[in-house]
N, C-alpha and C positions, 0 to 999 in steps of 0.2 A: 734568590737571596743568598748572598755569600756570607755566612757567619763563621769566621775562623774559630779555631779552638782557643779557649781561654787558658791562661797560665795559672799556676798555683796561687799567685798573689790575688787574682780575681776571686777565687773561691775562698781563700783565707779572709779577704776583705768582706765578702758577703757573710761569712760565719761570724766575724767580729761584729758586724752591723746587726746581725740577728741577736747576738748577746746584748748589744746596746739597746735594742728594742725591748728585750725582756726586762732589762733594768728599768725601762720606763714603765712597763706594766706593773712592776713591783716596787715602784719608787716610794710608796707610802711606808711599807715595812722596812725597806732599806734605809730610808731617811730616819726612821725611829731607831734603827740599830747603829747606823754610821754617821748620822748627822749630815753636815754639809759635804762630807766625803762621798756620799752617795751621788750627789750631783757632779762632783769632780770625777768620780769613776765613770759616770755616763759620758761626760765630755771627752775623757781620754779614750774610751772605747770608740766613740763616734769618730774622733780624729784619726785614730789608728786604722779603723776600717776604711775611711775615705782615702787615707794615704795609700793603703794597699790597693784599693780599686784604681786610683789614679795612676799608680806606678805600672799598671798593666796596660795602659793605653798604647795603641799602636801608633806608628809615626804618620801614617796616611789615613785620611778619613775614608769611610766607605763610599763606594761609587753610587751616584744617584741613579734613580730608575729612569 
């Protein structure tokens, strides 16, 4: 199995998505403090994380077995 090295954007994207997951776990207290902006914060974090992950895609797909 040939798994190439991931670039910095891949790890940044995973980190941002981990923070987005934590915001979902604490959405109750966050929405009490921030109101609707807690959901907006989660959407922005998820979008940025996915954009970073997708920018790390290589040009060619992996070879089949």
